[in-house]
C-alpha positions as CSV (number, residue, x, y, z in Angstrom):
1,M,100.7,78.8,115.2
2,L,100.4,82.6,114.8
3,L,100.3,84.3,111.3
4,S,103.3,86.1,110.2
5,F,103.5,90.0,110.6
6,R,104.1,92.2,107.7
7,S,105.9,94.6,110.0
8,R,107.0,94.9,113.6
9,T,105.0,93.5,116.3
10,T,103.0,95.8,118.8
11,L,103.6,93.6,121.7
12,L,105.1,96.7,123.8
13,W,101.8,98.6,123.0
14,G,100.1,95.7,124.1
15,A,101.9,95.3,127.4
16,L,101.7,99.1,128.1
17,V,97.9,99.2,127.6
18,A,97.4,95.8,129.7
19,L,99.2,97.6,132.5
20,L,96.7,100.4,132.2
21,V,93.7,98.4,132.1
22,T,94.9,96.2,135.0
23,S,95.5,99.4,137.2
24,S,91.9,100.4,136.7
25,C,90.2,97.0,137.5
26,G,89.3,98.3,141.2
27,L,87.2,101.2,139.8
28,T,83.5,100.6,140.4
29,E,82.1,103.5,138.3
30,S,80.6,102.9,135.0
31,L,83.0,104.1,132.3
32,D,80.3,106.5,131.2
33,T,80.9,108.6,134.3
34,I,84.8,109.0,134.1
35,I,85.5,112.3,132.2
36,S,88.9,113.6,133.4
37,E,91.4,113.5,130.4
38,P,91.2,115.5,127.2
39,L,90.2,114.2,123.7
40,T,93.1,112.8,121.7
41,T,93.7,112.7,118.0
42,E,96.6,111.1,116.3
43,S,97.5,110.6,112.5
44,A,99.4,107.6,111.1
45,A,102.6,109.5,111.5
46,V,104.5,109.0,114.7
47,H,104.1,112.6,115.9
48,P,103.2,113.7,119.6
49,T,99.5,113.5,120.5
50,N,97.6,116.7,119.9
51,T,95.2,117.3,122.8
52,V,92.1,119.6,123.0
53,T,89.8,120.2,125.9
54,G,87.1,117.5,126.1
55,D,86.1,114.2,127.1
56,S,88.4,111.2,128.1
57,S,85.9,108.8,126.6
58,I,86.9,109.1,123.1
59,A,90.0,109.3,120.9
60,V,90.1,109.7,117.3
61,F,93.0,108.3,115.0
62,F,93.3,109.5,111.4
63,T,95.3,107.7,108.6
64,D,97.8,109.8,106.8
65,P,98.7,108.5,103.2
66,N,101.4,111.2,102.7
67,D,103.5,110.3,105.8
68,P,106.8,108.6,105.0
69,N,105.9,105.6,107.6
70,A,102.8,104.9,105.5
71,A,105.0,103.3,102.9
72,D,106.3,100.8,105.4
73,W,102.9,100.2,106.9
74,T,103.8,101.4,110.3
75,G,102.5,103.9,112.9
76,G,98.8,103.7,111.6
77,P,95.6,103.5,113.3
78,D,95.8,99.6,113.2
79,E,98.5,99.5,115.7
80,K,96.2,101.4,118.3
81,L,93.6,98.8,117.9
82,I,96.0,95.9,118.1
83,A,97.1,97.3,121.4
84,S,93.6,97.3,122.6
85,I,93.0,93.7,121.5
86,D,96.2,92.7,123.1
87,A,94.9,94.1,126.3
88,A,91.5,92.2,126.1
89,Q,90.4,90.3,129.1
90,T,87.4,88.6,128.3
91,S,86.0,89.2,124.6
92,V,86.5,90.8,121.3
93,D,83.5,90.9,118.8
94,M,84.6,92.2,115.4
95,A,82.2,93.1,112.6
96,I,84.3,94.3,109.5
97,Y,83.5,94.4,105.8
98,S,87.0,93.5,105.0
99,I,90.1,92.2,106.8
100,S,93.5,91.5,105.4
101,L,96.1,92.9,107.8
102,D,97.9,89.8,109.1
103,R,99.0,91.6,112.3
104,I,95.2,92.2,113.3
105,G,94.6,88.4,112.7
106,D,97.8,87.7,114.8
107,A,96.4,90.0,117.5
108,L,93.0,88.0,117.5
109,L,94.5,84.7,117.7
110,R,96.7,85.9,120.7
111,A,93.6,86.9,122.4
112,R,92.0,83.6,121.7
113,E,95.1,81.8,123.1
114,R,94.8,83.9,126.4
115,G,91.3,82.5,126.8
116,V,89.4,85.6,125.6
117,T,86.3,84.9,123.5
118,V,86.7,86.0,119.9
119,R,83.9,86.1,117.3
120,L,83.7,87.8,113.8
121,V,81.2,89.0,111.4
122,L,82.3,89.6,107.8
123,E,80.7,90.4,104.3
124,Q,80.0,87.0,102.6
125,D,82.0,88.1,99.5
126,N,85.2,88.6,101.7
127,L,85.2,85.4,103.5
128,E,87.4,83.8,100.8
129,R,90.2,86.3,101.2
130,S,93.4,84.8,102.6
131,L,93.3,86.0,106.0
132,P,89.6,85.1,106.8
133,V,90.5,81.6,105.4
134,Q,93.5,81.3,107.7
135,L,91.5,82.5,110.9
136,L,88.7,79.9,109.9
137,E,91.5,77.2,109.8
138,Q,92.9,78.3,113.0
139,G,89.4,77.9,114.6
140,L,88.1,81.4,115.0
141,P,84.3,81.4,114.6
142,I,83.2,83.7,111.6
143,E,79.7,84.4,110.4
144,G,79.1,85.8,106.8
145,D,76.1,88.1,106.2
146,R,73.3,86.2,104.4
147,G,71.4,89.2,102.8
148,Q,71.1,91.1,99.5
149,G,73.0,94.1,100.7
150,R,76.5,94.3,102.2
151,M,77.7,93.8,105.7
152,H,79.5,96.8,105.6
153,N,79.9,97.5,109.2
154,K,83.3,98.4,110.8
155,F,83.2,98.2,114.5
156,V,84.9,96.1,117.4
157,I,83.7,95.7,120.9
158,I,86.4,94.8,123.6
159,D,85.5,93.4,127.0
160,G,82.0,94.8,126.8
161,R,83.1,98.3,127.7
162,E,85.1,99.8,124.6
163,V,84.1,100.3,121.1
164,W,86.1,101.0,118.0
165,T,84.5,102.3,114.9
166,G,84.9,104.6,111.9
167,S,85.4,104.3,108.1
168,M,88.5,102.1,108.2
169,N,88.5,98.7,106.9
170,F,91.2,96.5,108.4
171,T,93.3,96.3,105.2
172,G,96.8,97.7,104.4
173,S,95.4,100.2,101.8
174,G,92.6,101.1,104.5
175,A,95.3,101.9,107.0
176,Y,97.9,103.4,105.0
177,N,96.9,104.4,101.5
178,D,93.5,105.8,102.1
179,N,92.0,108.8,104.2
180,N,90.2,107.2,107.0
181,N,89.2,107.6,110.7
182,L,89.2,105.1,113.5
183,V,87.5,106.0,116.7
184,Q,87.9,104.5,120.1
185,I,85.0,105.0,122.6
186,Q,85.0,103.9,126.2
187,S,81.5,103.4,127.4
188,D,79.7,100.2,128.7
189,R,76.5,101.5,127.1
190,V,77.9,102.2,123.7
191,A,79.3,98.7,123.9
192,E,76.0,97.2,124.9
193,D,74.3,98.9,121.9
194,Y,77.1,97.5,119.5
195,T,76.8,94.2,121.3
196,V,73.1,93.9,120.5
197,E,73.8,94.8,117.0
198,F,76.5,92.3,116.8
199,E,74.8,89.3,118.2
200,E,71.8,90.0,115.9
201,M,74.0,89.2,113.0
202,F,76.4,86.6,114.7
203,N,73.5,84.5,116.6
204,D,70.4,85.3,114.9
205,H,71.7,85.7,111.3
206,Q,69.6,89.0,111.0
207,F,71.1,91.1,108.3
208,G,69.8,94.2,106.3
209,E,66.0,94.8,106.2
210,G,65.5,91.7,108.6
211,S,67.4,93.6,111.4
212,P,65.2,95.0,114.1
213,A,65.5,98.3,115.6
214,N,66.3,97.7,119.3
215,T,69.1,99.6,120.3
216,P,69.2,99.8,124.1
217,Y,70.6,103.2,124.5
218,P,69.9,105.3,121.5
219,T,71.4,108.4,123.0
220,V,74.4,108.2,125.6
221,E,75.7,111.2,127.5
222,L,79.3,111.1,128.5
223,G,79.9,114.3,130.2
224,D,80.1,117.2,127.6
225,L,79.7,114.6,124.8
226,S,76.5,113.5,123.4
227,L,76.2,110.5,121.1
228,E,73.4,109.3,119.1
229,I,73.8,105.6,118.1
230,L,72.3,104.7,114.8
231,F,72.3,101.4,112.8
232,S,71.1,101.0,109.2
233,P,68.8,100.1,107.8
234,D,67.1,99.6,111.3
235,D,67.0,103.3,112.3
236,G,66.3,105.6,109.3
237,V,69.8,107.1,109.3
238,E,69.1,109.3,106.6
239,A,66.4,111.3,108.0
240,H,68.6,112.0,111.1
241,L,71.4,113.4,108.6
242,I,68.8,115.6,106.9
243,K,67.4,117.0,110.0
244,L,71.0,117.8,111.1
245,I,71.8,119.6,107.9
246,R,68.4,121.6,107.7
247,N,69.2,122.8,111.4
248,A,72.6,124.1,110.3
249,K,73.1,127.8,111.3
250,T,76.5,128.6,110.0
251,S,78.3,125.8,108.0
252,V,77.9,122.3,106.8
253,T,81.3,120.2,105.9
254,V,81.4,116.9,104.0
255,L,83.9,114.1,103.4
256,A,82.1,111.5,101.3
257,F,83.6,108.5,99.6
258,S,80.4,107.6,97.9
259,F,77.5,110.1,97.6
260,T,74.3,109.1,95.5
261,S,71.5,110.3,97.9
262,D,69.0,112.7,96.2
263,D,67.4,113.7,99.5
264,L,70.8,114.5,101.2
265,S,71.9,116.5,98.2
266,E,68.5,118.5,98.3
267,A,69.1,119.3,102.0
268,L,72.5,120.6,101.3
269,L,71.1,122.5,98.3
270,E,68.4,124.2,100.6
271,R,71.0,125.1,103.0
272,T,73.2,126.6,100.2
273,N,70.5,128.8,99.0
274,A,69.7,129.8,102.5
275,G,73.3,131.3,102.7
276,I,74.9,128.6,104.7
277,K,78.5,127.8,103.9
278,V,78.7,124.3,102.4
279,R,82.1,122.6,101.6
280,I,82.5,119.1,100.3
281,V,85.4,116.8,99.3
282,L,84.5,113.7,97.3
283,D,86.7,110.5,96.4
284,E,87.6,111.4,92.7
285,E,87.0,107.8,91.3
286,Q,83.7,107.3,92.9
287,A,82.4,110.6,91.7
288,S,83.2,109.9,88.2
289,S,82.0,106.3,88.2
290,N,79.1,106.1,90.4
291,T,75.7,105.7,88.8
292,G,73.5,108.4,90.3
293,G,76.2,110.2,91.6
294,E,75.5,113.7,92.9
295,Y,78.8,115.4,92.2
296,L,77.4,117.7,89.3
297,K,74.3,118.4,90.9
298,L,76.1,119.4,94.2
299,K,78.6,121.6,92.1
300,D,76.1,122.9,89.9
301,G,74.1,124.1,93.0
302,G,76.9,126.5,93.9
303,M,78.6,124.4,96.7
304,D,82.3,124.5,97.0
305,V,82.9,120.9,96.1
306,R,86.4,119.3,95.5
307,L,87.7,115.9,94.3
308,D,90.4,114.3,96.6
309,G,94.1,114.8,95.6
310,I,95.6,111.4,96.7
311,P,96.4,108.1,94.7
312,G,94.2,106.2,97.3
313,Q,90.7,106.6,98.2
314,M,89.2,109.4,100.2
315,H,87.3,106.9,102.2
316,H,85.6,108.9,105.1
317,K,82.1,109.2,105.8
318,V,81.8,112.3,107.7
319,L,79.4,115.2,108.2
320,I,80.2,118.3,110.3
321,V,77.7,120.8,111.1
322,D,78.3,124.3,112.8
323,E,81.6,123.1,113.8
324,E,80.0,121.3,116.9
325,W,78.1,118.3,115.4
326,V,79.8,115.5,113.7
327,A,78.5,112.2,112.1
328,F,80.9,109.4,111.4
329,G,81.0,105.6,110.9
330,S,80.6,103.0,107.9
331,Y,77.5,104.7,106.6
332,N,78.2,106.1,103.0
333,F,75.7,108.8,101.7
334,T,74.0,106.3,99.4
335,R,70.7,104.7,99.0
336,S,72.2,101.1,99.3
337,A,73.5,102.2,102.7
338,E,70.2,103.6,103.8
339,I,67.9,100.5,102.7
340,R,70.1,97.4,102.2
341,N,73.4,97.4,104.0
342,D,74.2,96.7,107.5
343,E,75.8,100.0,108.6
344,N,76.9,101.9,111.8
345,L,76.9,105.7,112.4
346,I,77.5,107.9,115.3
347,L,76.0,111.5,115.6
348,A,78.0,113.2,118.1
349,H,77.6,116.7,119.7
350,N,80.8,118.1,121.0
351,P,82.7,121.1,119.6
352,A,86.1,119.8,120.5
353,L,85.5,116.4,118.6
354,A,84.0,118.4,115.7
355,R,87.2,120.5,115.5
356,Q,89.3,117.3,115.2
357,F,87.4,116.3,112.2
358,L,87.3,119.8,110.8
359,E,91.2,119.8,110.9
360,E,91.2,116.5,108.9
361,F,88.9,118.0,106.4
362,N,91.0,121.1,105.9
363,K,94.1,119.1,105.4
364,I,92.3,117.0,102.8
365,Y,90.5,120.1,101.3
366,A,93.9,121.7,100.8
367,Q,95.1,118.7,98.8
368,A,91.9,118.5,96.6
369,R,91.2,120.1,93.3
370,P,88.2,122.1,92.4
């Protein structure tokens, strides 16, 4: 028996996506080679899709807490993910810090009923929430982390060729009350990278510091889009971000839910002193409550730092450099994310993609207070 929906179903989306997937089954090329359509970006509002010149392998979806539809929990990025789950033919692997949206649970159960292999990895502390308990009772296999840190990943792998990741937890607040991103990447190599990370946790119970650095394709080229695939604590993510900041020539733009990293703060201060334009928006609650938070240090260092202006959380973890590089994923700019938690981050080089995230920054920046 399927779980109840909180709002309308996405069966129509599923049917449409399934038709598209079925129509492409005869292609023999790797998805990594198919670069024909523009990048797409959408917000939680039901608006026409905005397009920019770029790569068809990636689509970006942003939440919009200010949209009227958000109050009804409709039109959000979760519906796009559900459509892809409904189109899954062989497998759905999900590693998510927190899940409470019943309709995502329903989509997972529908997939299982179609014969799709469905597996989940969750943060141990969230296993006792209502939806995970129901999914376990329905027979879905779920593994909790066993480390001292958090299983803070947020990603889904579908049919070994499609990855969804970003900052959004699969909760009502994450999809409709908070500022978040959810990114869809169609690439068999990226999917293989994430599958290796998933199976370390699900099959081998390797979490945190016990997780090996063994990503098959650390760098993936998709036409004019270059992706560096990073996992924490395996890959020393902070060093990659510091290098990116120190190479900035014109600008560094940051959206950070939690910011406690002294080293990242120092790198931003160096760039500010070198005349580089640095703008930052932080989550207000985190900035005022975090032990070791960098808010005052950043502000006193002469940077343009603002606190978000929405009742929900400014939950992005985004770094944009020179309007052509963008880092996104589950990785907060904290020491815990670097050395203890299981995290994922993508460092992408593509001006069109960076502009989409910059547009999101500008919207949040305009609402924030100095």
